[in-house]
ZATISE-417348 format. One record per residue: residue number from 1; residue in three letters; chain; x, y, z of N, C-alpha, C in turn. Coordinates in pm, whole numbers. Each point is the difference from the previous one (the first is absolute). Last residue first. Layout:
residues N
> pos;code;unit;nu;nv;nw;cau;cav;caw;cu;cv;cw
> NUM;ALA;A;X;Y;Z;X;Y;Z;X;Y;Z
...
***
This chain:
residues 252
> pos;code;unit;nu;nv;nw;cau;cav;caw;cu;cv;cw
> 252;UNK;A;-147;-8555;-2111;-141;-15;84;-49;97;25
> 251;UNK;A;455;-97;-196;-111;68;-77;-161;-86;50
> 250;UNK;A;472;29;220;-96;-151;-92;-53;21;-42
> 249;UNK;A;261;418;198;88;-118;-41;-70;-125;-20
> 248;UNK;A;-233;374;-54;84;23;-42;131;-102;32
> 247;UNK;A;-433;6;204;-42;7;-169;119;27;-36
> 246;UNK;A;76;-34;440;0;-78;-27;-132;-9;-204
> 245;UNK;A;157;349;275;58;-83;-17;4;-135;-45
> 244;UNK;A;-360;327;91;118;17;-80;94;-88;-77
> 243;UNK;A;-271;-35;398;-107;-102;-93;135;51;-159
> 242;UNK;A;152;175;428;54;-164;-13;-83;-21;-148
> 241;UNK;A;-92;411;115;191;-18;-46;-36;-148;-11
> 240;UNK;A;-389;146;160;4;10;-62;116;-22;-81
> 239;UNK;A;20;-28;468;-68;-121;-77;-15;43;-177
> 238;UNK;A;174;342;281;105;-127;2;-92;-112;-90
> 237;UNK;A;-249;349;69;126;37;-61;48;-78;-43
> 236;UNK;A;-252;-16;349;-67;-21;-117;56;4;-114
> 235;UNK;A;182;87;441;-51;-182;-73;-48;12;-80
> 234;UNK;A;142;419;134;76;-66;-82;-43;-138;10
> 233;UNK;A;-342;291;187;24;7;-160;147;-77;0
> 232;UNK;A;-125;-96;440;-95;-69;-142;36;45;-97
> 231;UNK;A;345;-25;358;-68;119;-55;-74;-71;-135
> 230;UNK;A;277;-247;329;-75;60;45;-112;73;-38
> 229;UNK;A;411;-212;-160;-133;-70;-17;-44;26;69
> 228;UNK;A;331;249;-39;-48;18;-75;-133;-121;-42
> 227;UNK;A;380;-20;295;-91;89;24;-88;34;-59
> 226;UNK;A;205;-471;-86;37;121;57;-123;111;10
> 225;UNK;A;-60;-511;-44;77;59;129;107;126;-14
> 224;UNK;A;-187;-173;-460;-11;-11;159;77;-42;72
> 223;UNK;A;124;176;-429;-99;40;24;-47;-56;179
> 222;UNK;A;470;-47;-376;-107;-27;80;-81;93;69
> 221;UNK;A;102;-6;-524;72;82;122;-94;-114;157
> 220;UNK;A;80;-203;-540;-34;79;122;9;36;85
> 219;UNK;A;234;-96;-509;-10;-77;133;-150;101;109
> 218;UNK;A;296;-132;-522;-80;84;74;-67;-50;109
> 217;UNK;A;496;45;-315;-122;-83;36;-83;53;105
> 216;UNK;A;448;123;-438;-114;10;116;-61;-120;36
> 215;UNK;A;322;15;-366;45;1;133;-75;43;146
> 214;UNK;A;-155;74;-502;49;-142;5;56;-49;124
> 213;UNK;A;-23;464;-102;-164;-19;56;36;-183;11
> 212;UNK;A;386;232;-125;-58;31;127;-124;-68;22
> 211;UNK;A;119;-63;-443;97;-58;101;-64;46;139
> 210;UNK;A;-206;263;-327;-37;-175;21;109;-121;96
> 209;UNK;A;109;488;-93;-72;-24;117;-52;-93;-24
> 208;UNK;A;336;43;-254;54;3;163;-138;3;43
> 207;UNK;A;-78;-20;-492;113;-124;70;-26;10;152
> 206;UNK;A;-103;414;-227;-85;-100;52;14;-159;34
> 205;UNK;A;278;383;-82;-21;20;149;-122;-117;-48
> 204;UNK;A;254;-41;-353;98;-48;140;-74;48;98
> 203;UNK;A;-216;132;-380;20;-157;-12;75;23;116
> 202;UNK;A;-227;481;48;81;-74;-91;19;-187;19
> 201;UNK;A;-470;279;160;246;-19;45;8;-69;-127
> 200;UNK;A;-456;100;14;41;134;23;137;-16;28
> 199;UNK;A;-271;-371;-58;19;60;-124;88;113;3
> 198;UNK;A;-238;-354;307;180;128;18;-7;55;-144
> 197;UNK;A;-345;-354;-8;-43;117;118;117;93;-14
> 196;UNK;A;83;-337;-241;-74;108;-49;-43;71;49
> 195;UNK;A;256;-383;214;45;73;-68;-4;173;-46
> 194;UNK;A;-313;-254;394;74;-25;-154;68;119;-68
> 193;UNK;A;-359;-160;453;105;119;-14;106;-83;-120
> 192;UNK;A;-383;-257;215;-60;111;-4;119;127;-73
> 191;UNK;A;43;-464;152;17;10;-124;-62;132;-11
> 190;UNK;A;77;-175;446;97;-22;-95;-15;29;-214
> 189;UNK;A;-353;0;366;41;83;14;158;-10;-88
> 188;UNK;A;-438;-303;42;106;30;-152;54;152;15
> 187;UNK;A;124;-347;246;-56;-25;-142;-168;71;56
> 186;UNK;A;542;-120;220;-134;91;19;-48;32;-99
> 185;UNK;A;421;-246;-28;-145;-140;18;-95;114;61
> 184;UNK;A;430;267;-87;-50;-117;-129;-147;-113;43
> 183;UNK;A;202;314;346;-61;58;-128;-59;-81;-127
> 182;UNK;A;64;-210;477;86;51;-117;-105;65;-67
> 181;UNK;A;-126;-33;503;-54;-65;-121;76;43;-136
> 180;UNK;A;40;-47;597;34;56;-118;16;-69;-116
> 179;UNK;A;-145;-212;395;-16;189;55;65;61;-135
> 178;UNK;A;41;-464;56;-133;15;42;1;117;28
> 177;UNK;A;414;-124;-100;-103;-48;-145;-131;10;31
> 176;UNK;A;319;106;341;-22;67;-114;-63;-33;-109
> 175;UNK;A;-8;-133;516;15;-38;-110;-22;41;-140
> 174;UNK;A;89;51;577;-34;49;-100;10;-85;-151
> 173;UNK;A;101;-54;540;-50;-106;-85;-88;55;-146
> 172;UNK;A;191;282;402;63;-74;-29;-28;-97;-142
> 171;UNK;A;-419;191;239;174;117;3;96;-144;-31
> 170;UNK;A;-497;-60;-191;41;13;87;220;7;-4
> 169;UNK;A;-427;239;-329;99;-112;43;54;-49;95
> 168;UNK;A;-437;231;-167;80;57;91;67;-187;30
> 167;UNK;A;-411;79;-389;31;-31;126;188;101;19
> 166;UNK;A;-250;9;-423;-86;102;132;104;-6;115
> 165;UNK;A;96;-203;-434;-106;-64;22;-87;95;129
> 164;UNK;A;453;-12;-136;-84;46;-158;-151;-16;50
> 163;UNK;A;367;54;425;-23;-85;-72;-139;52;-117
> 162;UNK;A;233;357;227;-70;-127;61;-2;-77;-126
> 161;UNK;A;402;415;150;-72;-84;-101;-122;-59;76
> 160;UNK;A;356;238;242;-139;155;-17;-104;-107;-181
> 159;UNK;A;451;-21;371;-115;-110;-25;-137;50;-52
> 158;UNK;A;478;237;71;-191;85;42;-60;-142;-33
> 157;UNK;A;466;-113;-97;-16;174;84;-109;14;84
> 156;UNK;A;3;-368;-348;78;-28;120;1;102;102
> 155;UNK;A;-210;26;-413;-84;-93;112;133;-18;144
> 154;UNK;A;157;305;-337;-117;79;71;-93;-105;111
> 153;UNK;A;424;-183;-282;-28;129;77;-69;20;90
> 152;UNK;A;-95;-272;-354;76;-59;72;16;76;129
> 151;UNK;A;-174;185;-396;-106;-36;97;29;-103;101
> 150;UNK;A;300;210;-261;-57;140;91;-111;-118;28
> 149;UNK;A;256;-233;-311;68;56;80;-79;63;131
> 148;UNK;A;-207;-135;-406;73;-124;136;61;99;124
> 147;UNK;A;-330;279;-289;95;-48;-21;38;-107;123
> 146;UNK;A;-505;234;-99;133;9;53;112;-116;-52
> 145;UNK;A;-568;252;103;136;-90;-137;151;30;88
> 144;UNK;A;-536;2;194;117;59;1;75;-108;-88
> 143;UNK;A;-511;184;247;76;-65;-65;129;3;-45
> 142;UNK;A;-238;261;302;-48;-152;7;103;-65;-48
> 141;UNK;A;-2;530;101;49;-78;-91;-19;-139;58
> 140;UNK;A;-79;350;260;-66;70;-135;47;-91;-86
> 139;UNK;A;10;89;525;-47;-155;-60;-57;-1;-188
> 138;UNK;A;287;268;371;-171;44;-42;-50;-133;-67
> 137;UNK;A;411;-36;141;-42;35;125;-127;18;-26
> 136;UNK;A;285;-96;-346;-33;-97;98;-91;17;115
> 135;UNK;A;148;306;-293;-75;-95;-91;-62;-119;90
> 134;UNK;A;359;367;139;-150;16;37;-94;-109;-88
> 133;UNK;A;397;-59;-76;-13;-55;184;-107;76;10
> 132;UNK;A;99;59;-399;21;-154;24;-26;-11;130
> 131;UNK;A;178;423;-133;-178;-47;-50;-26;-122;26
> 130;UNK;A;407;113;149;-78;92;71;-147;-1;-53
> 129;UNK;A;419;-211;-259;-72;-44;152;-131;32;57
> 128;UNK;A;162;165;-379;-61;-115;-17;-10;-38;187
> 127;UNK;A;233;355;-78;-130;-4;-1;-83;-73;-50
> 126;UNK;A;444;-42;72;-52;30;122;-151;25;-83
> 125;UNK;A;213;-96;-350;12;-174;88;-83;112;172
> 124;UNK;A;132;296;-371;-155;-120;-13;16;-82;131
> 123;UNK;A;371;256;6;-104;89;45;-141;-90;-1
> 122;UNK;A;458;-222;-104;-62;27;147;-71;90;30
> 121;UNK;A;174;-278;-454;-87;166;27;-50;-79;109
> 120;UNK;A;291;-337;-116;12;144;-104;-52;101;37
> 119;UNK;A;173;-416;334;-142;112;-33;41;91;-138
> 118;UNK;A;257;-466;157;11;118;-5;-163;61;-28
> 117;UNK;A;120;-470;244;-14;86;-109;19;97;4
> 116;UNK;A;84;-260;370;82;18;-80;-49;33;-120
> 115;UNK;A;-344;-242;197;99;37;124;109;55;-94
> 114;UNK;A;-512;59;-167;84;-131;-3;127;63;84
> 113;UNK;A;-435;197;-107;12;-43;138;138;-99;-37
> 112;UNK;A;-232;435;-238;87;-84;25;48;-88;114
> 111;UNK;A;-417;271;-279;69;16;143;92;-136;-21
> 110;UNK;A;-432;271;-289;185;-48;6;38;14;102
> 109;UNK;A;-524;-1;-131;138;26;100;106;-50;-22
> 108;UNK;A;-519;106;-263;143;-14;-20;80;18;107
> 107;UNK;A;-576;-44;-72;132;86;82;108;-85;-48
> 106;UNK;A;-506;58;-256;145;-58;8;143;13;64
> 105;UNK;A;-602;39;-38;110;129;34;114;-115;29
> 104;UNK;A;-497;15;-311;59;-70;107;141;67;-4
> 103;UNK;A;-554;30;-90;129;44;57;103;-48;1
> 102;UNK;A;-555;38;-249;129;-128;123;90;49;-85
> 101;UNK;A;-479;287;98;118;-19;-65;56;-136;21
> 100;UNK;A;-367;243;191;-16;-49;-162;90;-15;-85
> 99;UNK;A;-46;68;484;-2;159;-76;6;-35;-150
> 98;UNK;A;-18;-293;427;-109;58;-60;-11;141;-102
> 97;UNK;A;330;-347;256;-32;140;87;-77;99;-82
> 96;UNK;A;161;-454;-179;-26;-24;162;-53;160;38
> 95;UNK;A;33;-265;-441;-46;119;50;12;-2;180
> 94;UNK;A;216;-408;-311;-82;56;50;10;149;19
> 93;UNK;A;327;-347;-309;-33;68;135;-118;42;-46
> 92;UNK;A;281;-161;-355;-55;-109;91;-53;16;159
> 91;UNK;A;153;348;-338;-85;-101;-70;-43;-147;93
> 90;UNK;A;344;314;95;-111;64;54;-148;-50;-65
> 89;UNK;A;529;-135;-91;-69;-68;150;-132;59;11
> 88;UNK;A;216;197;-333;-41;-159;-31;-47;-33;85
> 87;UNK;A;169;425;47;-122;12;-86;-19;-145;-31
> 86;UNK;A;364;37;301;-117;87;49;-118;-35;-95
> 85;UNK;A;404;-147;-133;-53;-97;99;-136;79;33
> 84;UNK;A;264;272;-305;-77;-116;-52;-59;-100;79
> 83;UNK;A;245;322;197;-108;103;-51;-64;-130;-112
> 82;UNK;A;397;-146;230;-69;27;83;-168;85;-33
> 81;UNK;A;402;-84;-318;-71;-94;51;-150;-22;98
> 80;UNK;A;307;348;-108;-79;-6;-125;-53;-183;22
> 79;UNK;A;267;177;336;-105;97;-14;-132;-40;-103
> 78;UNK;A;408;-327;208;-54;95;-76;-114;77;-7
> 77;UNK;A;378;-176;375;-126;-35;-36;-73;83;-147
> 76;UNK;A;522;-66;252;-138;66;22;-97;-27;-118
> 75;UNK;A;278;-313;308;37;76;-98;-119;100;-77
> 74;UNK;A;-52;-352;374;139;108;49;39;71;-128
> 73;UNK;A;-498;-118;209;133;-47;-137;71;66;59
> 72;UNK;A;-546;-52;100;141;-14;81;74;-40;-115
> 71;UNK;A;-500;186;-61;131;-8;-88;80;-26;109
> 70;UNK;A;-555;74;93;138;14;0;88;-59;-67
> 69;UNK;A;-525;156;-40;57;-107;-8;179;38;19
> 68;UNK;A;-593;189;61;168;80;19;101;-191;7
> 67;UNK;A;-543;165;-146;88;-92;42;144;55;-13
> 66;UNK;A;-392;317;-37;-74;-135;12;104;-96;91
> 65;UNK;A;87;526;-74;30;-147;-77;-107;-67;71
> 64;UNK;A;-2;520;-91;13;-100;157;-23;-97;-136
> 63;UNK;A;152;469;-191;-115;-123;-19;47;-110;119
> 62;UNK;A;-123;567;-33;164;-79;-4;-71;-163;29
> 61;UNK;A;-256;448;-91;72;-80;-57;54;-98;37
> 60;UNK;A;-158;322;362;-61;-57;-149;8;-80;-65
> 59;UNK;A;366;155;240;-103;-77;89;-104;-19;-77
> 58;UNK;A;285;282;-203;48;-119;-2;-73;-101;92
> 57;UNK;A;-175;414;-74;21;-80;-127;57;-156;31
> 56;UNK;A;28;372;351;-138;-78;-7;-33;-95;-108
> 55;UNK;A;401;245;69;32;-144;121;-140;-23;-45
> 54;UNK;A;111;364;-250;64;-165;-67;-72;-98;130
> 53;UNK;A;-181;391;50;-23;13;-76;18;-179;-66
> 52;UNK;A;221;303;328;-137;-19;53;-35;-108;-147
> 51;UNK;A;366;213;-120;36;-107;124;-141;-93;72
> 50;UNK;A;-21;405;-257;29;-78;-113;34;-145;41
> 49;UNK;A;-131;345;295;-80;-32;-86;-35;-118;-88
> 48;UNK;A;335;276;191;-22;-87;116;-131;-92;-72
> 47;UNK;A;233;328;-309;47;-139;72;-61;-88;111
> 46;UNK;A;-157;447;-131;-71;-82;-68;121;-156;-11
> 45;UNK;A;55;332;336;-190;-66;1;9;-91;-120
> 44;UNK;A;398;248;37;19;-73;97;-165;-27;-15
> 43;UNK;A;29;336;-290;98;-156;-15;7;-44;87
> 42;UNK;A;-270;319;87;-29;-56;-88;74;-141;-35
> 41;UNK;A;183;337;307;-88;-62;27;-101;-88;-113
> 40;UNK;A;315;258;-129;48;-79;81;-92;-87;98
> 39;UNK;A;-85;392;-288;19;-125;-62;83;-108;69
> 38;UNK;A;-246;437;139;-32;-115;37;65;-151;-66
> 37;UNK;A;70;544;-53;25;-56;128;-79;-135;41
> 36;UNK;A;48;123;-450;106;59;43;33;30;138
> 35;UNK;A;-405;-170;-238;106;-96;-16;123;56;32
> 34;UNK;A;-352;277;22;-68;-85;100;155;-127;-34
> 33;UNK;A;15;400;-266;44;46;121;-34;-153;101
> 32;UNK;A;-121;-51;-430;140;45;-14;66;3;167
> 31;UNK;A;-486;4;-112;94;-164;-29;159;33;6
> 30;UNK;A;-260;404;7;-37;-118;137;62;-58;-8
> 29;UNK;A;16;175;-422;122;66;156;-75;-50;78
> 28;UNK;A;-217;-174;-359;166;24;-30;44;30;142
> 27;UNK;A;-464;89;-35;29;-129;13;173;14;29
> 26;UNK;A;-50;480;68;-26;-97;-145;-7;-113;85
> 25;UNK;A;-39;419;296;111;-80;-44;-100;-115;-89
> 24;UNK;A;-115;501;86;-44;-88;104;106;-130;-107
> 23;UNK;A;127;512;106;-85;-45;-87;-24;-151;66
> 22;UNK;A;131;504;167;43;-129;13;-153;-50;-83
> 21;UNK;A;297;452;-133;-130;-28;54;8;-146;48
> 20;UNK;A;381;380;-52;-35;-72;-70;-125;-30;108
> 19;UNK;A;283;390;-33;-149;-17;-16;-39;-87;-48
> 18;UNK;A;388;54;283;46;22;-228;-138;30;-42
> 17;UNK;A;-22;-297;423;110;125;-20;-39;10;-193
> 16;UNK;A;-334;-161;408;48;-39;-117;110;105;-61
> 15;UNK;A;-105;86;446;-33;-180;-1;25;-45;-152
> 14;UNK;A;63;443;53;110;-58;128;-46;-139;-21
> 13;UNK;A;-240;301;-288;153;41;-26;69;-82;92
> 12;UNK;A;-464;73;120;7;-108;-112;169;-2;-21
> 11;UNK;A;-29;180;506;-18;25;-148;-27;-81;-78
> 10;UNK;A;30;-68;544;18;15;-153;-52;41;-97
> 9;UNK;A;-89;-124;452;-15;169;-11;58;-10;-124
> 8;UNK;A;20;-414;165;-118;36;30;-38;119;-31
> 7;UNK;A;392;-261;-6;-44;31;-155;-108;49;58
> 6;UNK;A;279;-184;334;78;93;-64;-155;56;-143
> 5;UNK;A;-120;-309;245;8;103;98;64;117;-49
> 4;UNK;A;-47;-444;-205;-143;125;-37;-7;104;103
> 3;UNK;A;372;-316;29;-39;80;-148;-133;89;-3
> 2;UNK;A;76;-284;400;115;125;-30;-27;41;-102
> 1;UNK;A;-233;-390;131;-18;112;-56;21;88;30
***
């Protein structure tokens, strides 16, 4: 109000020097004035809105899998093979969550268990271990594909696999043949991925993937006697995964 006091008795020349009179701002002038004083607030608001929109969009469009399948290998599993398996295995599954689609997620875990074997990518190994342990705790993957070394090492350290019929083997009396079905004996699972499905790879890459698949076996993780058994939703998921396992391994 000090300005008003100083200009209270001032003439027009004082208020508008050189005889100038005040003119209303044009829309352009108003916008330029607003932008000058508020541009940073607007930019911050736009960034915040974009982040919120992205978060909401991800939540509403995220594909929730009906089934998850773990892959435990000491060599990195092919992303291309994982994508083909997800698509092909979905044909044998059911829409468990009622969203109108059957979605399978393959979770590759690259974990070197063999003592003295060099780890080529320690950061990938650490990430795989963390995700794998979370998978075990949450019961995300009931069906597992493993190479022989990984199967034996994880069974020895965690006793994580059941017999193929879902029963828990007696400690010290495990029979690998009753717990792990070799890839080539699992029908139709072993015929799902062909070299034609891997045409995005060169010839050497396709052969490498097919060799890796040929060395795998399919197993079920232990469910009975674990904390997961007390969760009705997990029990339902386990039973659905068991049914999928039978269709993939035996065609039933």
